[in-house]
C-alpha positions in Angstrom: 59.1 116.6 120.5 61.5 119.5 120.0 65.2 118.7 119.9 67.9 121.1 120.9 70.5 122.0 118.3 73.2 119.4 119.2 70.7 116.6 119.2 69.1 117.8 116.0 72.5 118.0 114.3 73.3 114.5 115.5 70.0 113.1 114.2 70.5 114.9 110.9 74.0 113.4 110.4 72.7 109.9 111.4 69.9 110.2 108.8 72.3 111.3 106.1 74.7 108.5 106.8 71.9 105.8 107.0 70.4 106.9 103.7 73.8 107.0 101.9 75.4 103.9 103.4 73.9 100.4 103.4 76.3 99.3 106.2 75.3 102.3 108.3 71.6 101.4 107.9 72.3 97.7 108.6 74.1 98.6 111.9 71.4 101.0 112.9 68.6 98.4 112.3 70.5 95.5 113.7 71.6 97.4 116.9 67.9 97.9 117.8 67.5 94.2 117.7 70.6 93.6 119.7 72.5 92.2 116.7 75.9 93.0 115.3 76.8 92.5 111.6 79.6 89.9 111.3 82.6 90.1 108.9 80.8 88.2 106.2 77.7 90.3 106.5 79.7 93.5 106.1 81.3 92.2 102.9 78.0 91.1 101.5 76.5 94.5 102.3 79.4 96.2 100.6 78.8 94.2 97.5 75.1 95.0 97.5 75.9 98.7 97.9 78.3 98.5 95.0 75.7 96.8 92.8 73.2 99.6 93.8 75.7 102.4 93.0 76.8 100.8 89.7 80.4 100.2 90.9 80.4 96.4 91.2 83.4 95.0 89.3 83.1 91.4 88.2 85.8 88.8 87.5 85.9 90.1 83.9 87.1 93.5 85.2 83.9 95.2 84.0 81.0 96.7 85.9 78.3 94.1 86.5 74.8 94.3 87.8 74.3 90.7 88.8 75.4 89.3 92.2 75.4 85.8 93.6 76.1 85.2 97.2 76.2 81.7 98.7 76.8 80.7 102.3 75.9 78.0 104.8 72.5 77.7 106.5 72.1 79.7 109.7 74.6 82.4 108.6 71.9 85.2 108.6 72.0 85.8 104.9 68.2 86.4 104.6 68.1 89.0 107.4 70.6 91.3 105.7 69.8 90.5 102.0 66.0 90.1 102.1 65.1 92.5 104.9 67.8 95.1 105.5 68.7 95.6 101.8 65.3 96.1 100.2 64.2 98.7 102.7 67.3 100.7 102.1 67.2 100.2 98.3 63.7 101.8 98.1 64.9 105.0 99.7 68.1 105.0 97.7 66.3 104.7 94.3 63.0 106.6 94.5 60.3 105.2 92.4 61.9 101.7 92.2 60.2 98.4 92.1 61.5 95.3 93.9 60.5 91.7 93.1 61.5 89.2 95.8 61.1 85.4 95.5 61.9 82.3 97.6 61.2 78.6 97.4 58.4 79.1 99.9 55.6 81.7 99.6 55.3 81.7 103.4 59.0 82.4 103.9 59.2 85.3 101.4 55.9 86.7 102.9 57.5 86.7 106.3 60.4 88.7 104.9 57.9 91.1 103.3 56.3 91.6 106.7 59.7 92.4 108.3 60.5 94.9 105.5 57.1 96.5 105.9 57.4 96.8 109.7 60.9 98.2 109.3 59.6 101.0 107.1 56.7 101.7 109.4 59.0 101.8 112.5 61.9 103.9 111.0 60.2 106.0 108.3 61.6 109.2 109.9 65.2 108.1 109.4 64.5 106.5 106.0 62.7 109.4 104.6 59.7 107.6 103.2 56.7 105.7 104.5 54.1 103.1 103.5 51.1 104.2 101.5 48.0 103.8 103.7 46.0 102.3 100.8 48.6 99.6 99.8 49.9 97.5 102.7 49.1 93.9 101.6 51.9 91.5 102.6 52.2 90.2 99.0 52.5 93.7 97.6 52.9 97.1 99.2 53.8 100.6 98.0 55.4 103.6 99.5 54.9 107.4 99.4 58.1 107.9 97.3 56.5 105.8 94.5 58.4 102.7 95.5 56.9 99.2 95.5 57.7 95.7 96.9 56.2 92.5 95.6 56.9 89.0 96.7 56.1 85.5 95.4 57.1 81.9 95.8 59.4 80.4 93.2 57.1 78.8 90.5 54.3 81.3 91.0 53.1 83.4 88.2 54.4 87.0 88.4 53.3 88.4 85.0 52.3 92.0 84.7 54.9 93.5 87.1 58.3 95.0 86.1 61.2 95.3 88.6 64.3 97.5 89.0 65.8 94.8 91.3 65.0 91.1 91.4 66.0 89.2 94.6 65.9 85.4 94.8 66.5 84.1 98.3 67.0 80.2 98.5 65.2 78.8 95.4 65.5 75.3 96.7 64.3 74.2 100.1 65.5 70.7 100.7 68.0 68.1 99.5 65.1 66.0 98.2 64.0 68.8 96.0 67.5 69.5 94.8 68.0 65.9 93.9 64.9 65.9 91.7 65.8 66.8 88.1 62.1 67.6 87.6 62.1 70.3 90.3 65.5 71.7 89.2 64.2 72.0 85.7 61.0 73.6 87.0 63.0 76.2 88.9 65.1 76.9 85.8 62.0 77.2 83.5 60.4 79.5 86.0 63.5 81.7 86.0 63.6 81.8 82.2 59.9 82.4 81.6 58.7 84.3 84.7 61.4 85.9 86.7 64.0 87.2 84.1 61.4 88.6 81.7 59.9 90.7 84.6 63.2 92.7 85.0 63.6 96.1 83.5 66.6 96.9 81.3 69.6 97.5 83.6 67.8 96.0 86.6 69.8 94.4 89.4 69.7 90.6 90.0 70.6 89.4 93.4 70.6 85.7 94.2 71.3 84.6 97.8 71.3 80.9 98.4 72.7 77.8 100.1 74.0 75.4 97.4 72.4 71.9 97.3 73.3 70.6 93.8 75.8 71.5 91.2 73.1 71.7 88.5 70.9 74.1 90.5 70.0 77.7 89.4 73.4 79.1 90.3 75.2 76.2 88.7 73.4 76.8 85.4 73.8 80.5 85.4 77.5 80.3 86.0 78.3 77.3 83.8 81.5 78.3 81.9 80.2 76.9 78.7 76.7 78.3 79.1 75.4 74.7 78.4 71.9 75.7 79.6 71.4 78.6 77.3 71.1 81.2 80.1 70.0 84.7 79.1 73.1 86.1 80.7 76.8 85.2 80.3 78.6 83.7 83.3 81.1 86.6 83.2 78.2 89.0 83.9 77.8 87.6 87.4 79.9 88.5 90.5 80.0 85.4 92.7 80.9 85.6 96.4 81.1 82.3 98.2 81.4 82.0 102.0 82.4 78.4 102.9 81.9 77.3 106.5 85.5 76.3 106.8 87.9 78.7 105.1 89.8 77.5 102.1 92.9 78.9 100.4 92.3 82.4 99.1 89.4 83.0 101.4 87.4 86.2 100.6 87.4 87.1 104.3 91.1 86.6 104.7 90.6 83.7 107.2 93.3 81.1 107.7 92.5 77.7 106.1 90.2 75.7 108.3 88.8 78.7 110.3 85.1 78.5 110.8 82.7 81.2 109.6 81.2 83.6 112.1 83.0 82.3 115.2 80.9 84.7 117.4 77.8 82.6 116.5 79.0 79.1 115.3 80.6 77.5 118.3 83.5 75.0 118.2 81.0 72.3 119.1 78.9 73.2 116.1 81.9 73.1 113.8 82.7 69.6 115.0 79.2 68.6 114.2 79.6 69.9 110.7 82.7 67.8 110.3 80.7 64.7 111.2 78.1 65.3 108.6 78.0 63.2 105.4 80.6 64.4 103.0 78.0 65.5 100.4 76.2 67.6 102.9 79.4 69.1 104.2 80.6 69.9 100.6 77.4 71.4 99.3 75.5 72.9 102.2 78.5 74.1 104.2 81.4 74.6 101.8 79.1 75.7 98.9 80.8 73.3 96.5 78.0 70.8 95.6 79.4 67.6 94.1 77.7 65.3 91.6 75.3 62.9 93.3 77.0 59.7 92.0 80.1 60.8 90.0 81.0 59.4 86.5 84.6 58.4 86.2 84.9 57.9 89.9 81.8 56.6 91.6 80.7 58.0 95.0 80.4 54.6 96.6 84.1 53.9 95.8 85.2 56.8 98.0 86.2 55.0 101.2 87.6 56.9 104.1 89.4 56.3 107.4 89.5 58.2 110.7 92.2 59.2 113.2 92.2 55.9 115.1 92.7 53.9 111.9 95.5 56.2 110.9 97.3 55.8 114.3 97.1 52.0 114.0 98.3 52.2 110.4 101.4 54.2 111.3 102.3 51.9 114.2 102.5 49.0 111.7 105.2 50.9 109.8 103.7 50.5 106.3 105.5 51.1 103.0 105.3 54.8 101.9 105.2 55.9 98.3 104.7 59.4 96.9 103.9 61.3 93.8 103.4 64.9 92.6 101.8 67.0 90.0 103.8 70.2 89.8 102.8 73.7 88.6 105.3 76.0 90.1 104.0 79.5 89.7 102.5 82.1 92.1 100.3 83.6 89.4 96.7 84.1 90.4 95.5 82.0 87.4 98.1 79.3 87.7 97.3 75.7 88.4 97.9 74.2 91.9 100.9 72.0 92.7 99.7 68.8 94.4 102.0 66.2 96.0 101.7 63.8 98.8 102.1 60.2 99.8 100.3 56.9 100.4 100.8 54.1 102.9 100.3 50.5 101.8 99.5 48.1 104.6 100.2 44.4 104.6 96.8 43.6 103.1 97.5 45.8 100.1 95.1 48.6 101.0 96.3 52.0 100.0 95.9 54.9 102.4 96.3 58.4 101.1 98.1 60.3 103.8 96.6 63.5 105.3 99.6 65.8 104.9 98.9 66.8 101.3 100.4 69.9 99.6 97.8 71.4 97.3 98.0 75.1 96.5 99.3 77.7 94.0 102.9 78.3 94.9 106.3 79.4 93.5 109.2 77.0 93.1 110.9 78.0 96.3 107.8 77.2 98.4 107.1 74.0 96.6 110.7 72.7 97.0 110.8 73.7 100.7 107.5 71.9 101.4 108.6 68.9 99.3 111.9 68.6 101.3 110.0 68.7 104.6 107.7 66.0 103.2 110.6 63.7 102.2 112.2 64.1 105.7 109.0 63.4 107.4 107.7 60.4 105.4 110.9 58.9 103.8 109.0 57.4 100.8 110.5 54.4 99.1 109.8 55.9 95.7 108.3 59.1 94.2 106.7 59.4 90.8 106.5 62.6 88.8 105.6 63.5 85.2 108.7 63.7 83.0 110.0 67.3 82.4 108.4 68.8 85.5 111.5 68.2 87.5 114.4 67.5 85.1 113.5 70.3 82.7 112.1 72.8 85.2 113.3 73.2 88.8 115.2 69.9 89.0 118.7 71.6 89.4 117.3 73.7 92.3 115.8 70.7 93.9 119.0 68.7 93.6 121.0 71.5 95.2 118.6 71.7 98.1 118.6 67.9 98.6 122.4 67.8 98.8 122.4 70.8 101.1 119.8 69.2 103.4 121.4 65.7 103.1 118.1 64.3 101.9 118.2 61.6 99.2 115.1 60.2 97.7 114.5 58.2 94.5 112.3 60.1 92.1 111.1 58.4 89.0 110.0 60.5 86.1 107.4 59.0 83.8 106.3 60.0 80.3 102.5 60.7 80.1 101.7 58.8 77.0 97.9 59.0 77.2 95.0 61.4 78.0 94.3 62.1 81.6 91.4 59.7 81.9 93.5 56.9 80.5 96.3 57.7 82.9 93.8 57.5 85.8 92.6 54.0 84.9 94.9 52.3 87.3 93.8 54.3 90.3 90.2 54.0 89.1 90.5 50.2 89.1 92.0 50.2 92.6 89.3 52.4 93.9 86.5 50.3 92.4 87.9 47.3 94.1 87.8 49.0 97.5 91.7 49.2 97.8 91.9 52.9 98.3 91.1 55.0 101.4 91.2 58.7 102.0 91.4 60.7 105.3 87.9 61.9 106.2 89.4 64.3 108.7 91.7 66.1 106.3 90.8 69.7 105.5 91.4 69.1 101.8 89.1 66.0 101.5 85.8 67.9 100.6 87.6 69.6 97.7 89.3 66.4 96.6 86.0 64.6 96.7 84.3 67.2 94.6 87.1 67.0 92.0 87.0 63.2 91.9 83.2 63.2 91.4 83.4 66.0 88.8 86.2 64.4 86.7 86.6 64.6 83.8 84.1 67.5 83.4 85.2 69.5 86.4 87.0 72.8 86.4 90.3 71.4 87.8 92.1 68.1 87.9 95.2 68.7 89.9 94.3 66.1 92.6 93.3 63.6 89.9 96.7 64.0 88.2 98.4 63.4 91.6 96.5 60.2 92.3 96.9 59.0 88.7 100.6 59.1 89.2 100.2 57.0 92.4 98.0 54.5 90.6 100.4 54.1 87.6 103.4 53.9 89.9 102.0 51.3 92.2 100.7 49.4 89.2 104.2 49.2 87.8 105.7 47.6 90.9 102.8 45.8 92.5 104.0 42.4 91.4 107.3 42.9 93.2 105.6 43.8 96.6 105.7 40.7 98.7 102.4 39.3 99.9 101.6 38.7 103.5 103.1 35.4 104.7 101.0 33.2 106.9 102.1 33.2 110.6 102.6 30.2 112.8 99.3 31.1 114.5 97.6 31.0 111.1 99.0 27.6 110.3 98.2 26.2 113.7 94.7 27.7 113.7 93.3 27.4 110.2 89.9 29.0 109.5 87.0 26.5 109.2 86.1 25.7 105.6 82.7 27.4 105.2 80.9 29.0 102.2 81.5 32.4 103.7 85.3 31.7 103.9 85.4 30.4 100.3 83.5 33.5 99.0 85.9 35.8 100.8 88.9 34.1 99.4 87.5 34.1 95.9 86.8 37.8 96.2 90.4 38.5 97.4 91.8 36.6 94.4 89.5 38.4 91.9 90.5 41.7 93.5 94.2 41.0 93.2 93.7 39.9 89.5 91.8 43.1 88.6 94.2 45.3 90.4 97.2 43.8 88.6 95.3 44.2 85.3 94.5 47.8 86.0 98.2 48.5 86.7 99.5 47.3 83.3 
């Protein structure tokens, strides 16, 4: 078919743009399938183009060739990273070799078919085609001397070198992720099969949903390189797309906003919130937490819902507060973390949902703290000595006088290491005396920090709850116990073995809680 001059010019410009821009090619290819790249797809494609062009800057401020992208299931990561990208990369780098792997041979072969079909369908605009003598799904070659080979994770791939290595979901289930044997198998395959197949200067692209903190991504990015990876953690650029946006979101979303709202409906988002906390934290927030925890055990983490919170507030419980302050708006600064707890008449401690936990300057911290004091009116607040009196205390006092807010703040001297200071709250949690709000946006991050302590990357939340534990431990003897009502005296419970066991458990709980608070 002969095109007139305007149509020919238009097609020429379209071809030139598609061949130079990965985003342009992605939009072209997706449009013909009635798809539209979402915001997170565009960012991912931009990072892939930067890696291809040699302009990808890592967190160390240097050019890096290794890229990790993690996002929730169903976010269309494979379509753009394992189909759209390889087809474009082969025309961008003539004579290149691609090695693509996934946890399932059937899955990666389906991506290979899609890539092969895309080349066959759009070879005119891409500028290259399949070689007629090499079209097998496991390996096919192109007339610009390009090649694509795929294999399942764990399969032998010796004898082939690659200019770009792509791993798309190296783990296929939670059961596999929880198996140390399988995690080690994936790691050994990466060290002995995948990594040695890469040419000098080759790209490495890992796209995955996180299942376990000790998975392939966790080992490659371990800050201490405890697994003797062949690359340094700083050589990887890591992009994480959590389902619910967190502070400093890479897409600029507000905290709590869901990913890809054009696809994930509000109903689906509510479903994610109802998932077990470990599934939500790992699969959807891309922050896998330890399976059991060490200092704080997973089965100690009791939670409460909205209805229980409403009933608690109606009973007018005693409110206490504490804070771990780090007043700086520097990018690398620690977070300030303060909030309160409510103690009901049975001695159960409820951490309140309105927690302040972010990097902030003194003005923002003081403003938020004053609003908290007005809203909660805590009986007492605990803080580490020096954070207030020697730092921003004068500013705080001036604001308190100006706002006519007066609250008793006790400064305590941290005489021990952090794990020792956290013993009181640890004891209370082990006795089932602590509850956290399951509906709070910060709970997945807090849970991860608790289960990772003391080996986690941050401990701001642990410092905060440690102050709560020490503070309550110091005054717990003075808190009056619940007095039996007339109804209780007139209607005593029958003397049964169940009753005696419950009373014994309560007494032992009280003793151990008092001991932990000393």
